N, C-alpha and C positions, 0 to 999 in steps of 0.2 A: 877732477878731472873725472868722465865717465865712466864705469867701474862695468868692465867687460867681461863675460865670463868666460874660462877656460871651455873650449871645444868640447870638450869630453864631456861637461856636467850636462849637456842637451844630449847626448847619445841615449837611443833607446835601445831596447832587447830586439834580440835578433840579427845585431850587428850592422843594424842599419845606419846610414850616413847621418850625423848629427845635424839637428836645424841648427840653421844658421840665421841670424836676427841682422836685416838689411834695413836699411834706413834712405830711402827715396828722396832728394831734396828736388824741386823741379820749379821752375819757373812760373808756371800758370796750368791750370787745370782746364784749359779751351781745348775745342776740337781741331787738335794738332796733332801730327804724325805721331811726335815724343809722347803726348798724353794717352793718344788712345792706347798706342805701345804699352804703356807704364800700368793701362787697365788690361790687358793682355797677359800680361807678367801676374799681376795680381792675383788674377784667376786661376792660373797654373801654378804659382808658388805654393801651396800646400803640398802638393803632389809631388815636388822636388824637394824639399825639406828645408824653404825660404820660410822663415816668417817676416812678412814684410810691413812694413810700415811708409807713410808718405807724408811731405810736409811740401808746403807748395808758397811761394812768396807774392803772387799778384792775382790778385781778382780781373779775369778777363772773361766777360760776354758769361759772364753770370755761374763760370766754372760748372759745364757741363759734365764734364769728365767724373766729378764729385760723386754723382750718384751710380756710376756703374762700379767703381771703387766700393763702394758702400755696398753693392751687389754682391760681390766677390770677399766681403766683410773686412773691408780695411776703410778705416775712417780717418779721412785726410786733416791734416792740422794746419789752417792759413797760420804763416809766420811774415807780419806784416814789415815791409821795407820801405824805405823814402829813396834808395837809392845806393849805387855800388861804395862812396868814398865817406859814407856815415858810419863813424861807430859806434854808434849804439846799435845800427843793422847787424855788424856783426857778433856784437854782444847777444843781440836775439837770438841770433841763429845758433849761436854756440850754449845757450841755454837752451834751447829746441833742440839738438844734437844730444846734450848731456841728459834731456829726460829721456828721449828714446833709447839710452843704451845698448846701441848696434853694435855688432862686429866689424859690420862694414858699412861706409856711408857710400851713396850711390848717387852723383848730381847729373842733371840734366838742364841742357842750355846755358846761357852766357852767366848770368847775375847769380844763377845753383851755385856753378862751377866755381867763382870768385865766392862767395860770400860763406859757400860751404866748406869749399877749401881751405880757406882761411881759419873758419870754425873747429874741421875737421882736424887739421895739424895741431892746433893749440889743445885740443883734446887727446892727442896722441891717438887719434882713430885712424883706420889706413880708408884711403878713399878713392872711388872711380869715377871717372867722367866718361859720360859718352857725347860725342859731337854728332849731331844731328844736319846742322847746317852748314852747307860749303861755300855759300856767298853770303859776304855782308855789303851792307849801303856804303855809299863812296862818302868821303867826309873824314875832316881833321879828326874830328869830337869820337866820331866812329873808331877810327884805327887806334886813336889812345884805349879807348876801352877795351877793343879787343887785344891790343898788346898787355895791357893789364893781367885780362881772363886768361892770357897764354902763359904769363910769367908762373901764376898761381897754377897753374896745370901742370908746368913741367917742376913746379917746387913743390906740390902738395900730393898729387895722386901719382900711387900705385901704379896704375894703368888706365890710358885713353883709351877708349873705344871706338873703333872706326866702324860706320855701318855698312860698308863698302871696301872691296880694295880702291878702286880708284879714289874714293872719301879719304882713306888711308894717306895715298900718294899725296893729293892737297895738302891734309892736315903737315907732314913734313915739310912738301916744300915752303910753306907758310909760317913754318917756326912754332906751330899752335902746341907741340910737344917734342918730345924727346925722340929720338927714333926708336929708343928702348923700352919706352912707354907703351907705344902705340901699337893695339892687336884689333883685328878685325872680327868682329862677329856678326854673319847677317842676320837679320833681324826674322823672325816668324811670325805666323798669325794664325789663332783657328781656322779651321776648313768651315765653312760657317755658309755653305751650299746649301740651297733650299729649293731641289729639284721640285717642282710642281707651283712653285709659288708665283712666278713670272705669270703666269695664264692668270690669274685674278688681280695681279696689279697693273696689266697692262690693259685690263677691263677698266680698271678703276682710271686709269690714266687717259684712256678714249684711246688706246692705239690699237687697230685690229691685229687680229693673232697671224695675217699674212705679210703684214709690214715689216720693214728690217728694221732694226733699233742699234743704234750704235751710242752705248755710254760712255760718260764720263763721271768719275768721282774722285774730288780733289779738293783742297782748298784754292777758293776762287782769287787768286792775284796773278799779277800782271805775268810773273815766269812760268804759268801753267799753260798759258797762251791759248785761250779759249777761241780768241780771234781766230785764229789758225784751222782750229777744228771747226768752227762755222764757215770757215771761206770754204774749207775742202768740202765738206756736205754740200754746202753749195752748189760747188762744180760737179757734182754726183747727181746729184737728183734730177737731172734731164735724162739720164740713162736707168735711174733707180725710182720711178717716181712713189711718192709716198715714203721714202728714206727718212727715219725720223733720228732726231741727235738728243738725248736725254742728259742731263746736266745733272749732278748730284754734288752738294757741297754748299757752303757757304765763306764768304772772306769780303775785305774790301773794297775785289773789283764786282761785287755783285751787280751793281748798279750797271755798269758798262756791259758787263755780259748779258744782261737782261735787254739792255737796247740793242746791241748787236743780233740778238736772237731774235729780235722783234722781226729781225728783215728778213727770218726766214721760217713760213710756215710750218707748223708741225714740230719745231723746238720747241721743248720743255724745259727749264731751270726751275729746280726742285727747292733749292734751298736744302738746309741738313736733313738726311734721312739716316731714320735709325733702322732700316728695312733692306739695308743695302745686298743682302742676300738675296732677297726677294728681285730688286733692281738687276741683280747679275745674272737670275736665272730668265729674266725676260728679254737681256739682251742677245744679241747675234754678234756684236765685236764689242772689244773694249779700247778706247781710244787714249791714249796719254800722249800730248802734246808739249811736253814740257822742255823749254830750253835751258832749265838747271835742276839737277838732281842727285839725291846723295844715293837713297835705296827707297823706293816708293812699291810703302805696304800696299797701295791701290792695286798694285800688279799682281801681287802674292794671293789676293782675294778673289781676282777675276781669272786666274790660271786656277785656283782652289775648285773653283766654279763651272771649268770646264771651258770657260770663254775665249777664244782666240785674242790675241794683245795685238796693238799696232802703237808703237811707242816710239818716241826720240832715242836715237844712242847717245845719251849722255849719261855722265856720273856711273853710277851702279846698276844701271837698267840694263847694260849688257850682261852683267851677271845674274840676271834675274831671266832673262828671256834668250831662248837658243835661238838663232834669226835662223828662218825656214823651216825650222821645227818645232818650236814652241808659240810661235807669233813671229810678227816681221817689226824690223827695226828699220827706222828711217833715220838719215844721215843729220846730224845738226848741223847751222841752225833750222828749226821747224819753218817748213814752209809749205803753202797750203796744197803747191801743185804735186809736191813730193809725197802729202800725205793722200791725197785725191787718188795718185796713182798706186800707193800702196793698199788702201781700203779694198780699190775696185775688182782685183781677182777675189777677194775674199766675201764680198758682197754679191758676186755674181755665181760662186761655187759652195754650196752647203757642204757639199764632202770634203772641202777645202779646210771650211770653219771646224767641222767636227773631228777632223784627222788632228789639226791642230791642238784644237781644246782636249782634246785625250791627251798628247802630248805633254803638254803644259800642266794637265791635271797630276800625271805621274811624277813630273820633275818637282813640282811642287811636294806631293808627298816625301818624295827622296830627298829633299833639302830645307823645306822651307817651312816646316809645321812649327806650330807653338811650343810641341812638345820637345823638339831638338832645341829651338832657341834658349829653351828657359835650361833646359840641361847645360849646356854652355854657359848661361849665365851662371848656373851654380859652379860648376867647375872654376869660373874664374874668381867668381867671390869665394871660395876655399881658398884658392891661392893665396889671396891677398891675405884673408883672415890667420892662415894657420904661418904666414909670410909675414906678420906683422910686428 
């Protein structure tokens, strides 16, 4: 069994909180919401007394988040697996966790929940899981896999973290965890606003200073409904000549998004960007047309940059955007005409954009900073470790 020290052994002088060793096990380190949030936590962890280590199970798209973790001083360790039901994979994950010697194990995404939960239980290590995804693909094999993961969460996890109250309701409705296990912790992100950087980016992208820019930042996949966004901008173009739609992100739907965007001159599909702060500074409005969401952190980034948000009122989005105060919500399912109607007054009124953007920035500062989120996670880990 992995030996974990008493928390008092790590206590420093001056009455500071003890350092907690937290090991995160995650499916992959690709450019996804859970993966990027892990990097955010790694950057903040030392300030809240967390000694963070990371393991990942699958190599996807070159594991780009590895470099951001390394920059934060965390060297992620790959743990190669073949599937869910191979006993050798459970043993490999068990050896990995034993070597890490954490006070708490935190798993993210399904494979890590299953294998990490079983391995942590066998080592008598307290474990926590975060559920980021609210929808699963249909099919009997998927249903069986989800049932296995859910059983392990219910049996092996002290807490199951929902990233929104809407997500918590779905988790409970589907029996993915016991009611006593599920807690809501809203994610937070760093305020990466880059005032003034937008002008230079506009110049590089060939966008004139007086052209209106609607920006999107997300993984490119069908549920993000970029088709709706492109159709909405197309409907608005006659009233707003030179209106530009700028789409950042990558994913399985990129070719389809590029095909649709080709029919709307002036639309840019940029792929993955490391300069999201500059892109948001270049934007007049942030658009999010998803049909399914848990708690999209791209909206937090837009609010941090004082960019007004127009988004579908699905999942945890209404917990982020205060309709008519910090942005505009559009009823689901997403439709091009409804988004065009919501965008039109914002595009026509610079003062309205400014007012919503300022209010959004204030809401972000009150509720969604990375500091607030990291402190809540630290409190959760401490509760789990002390009650182990």
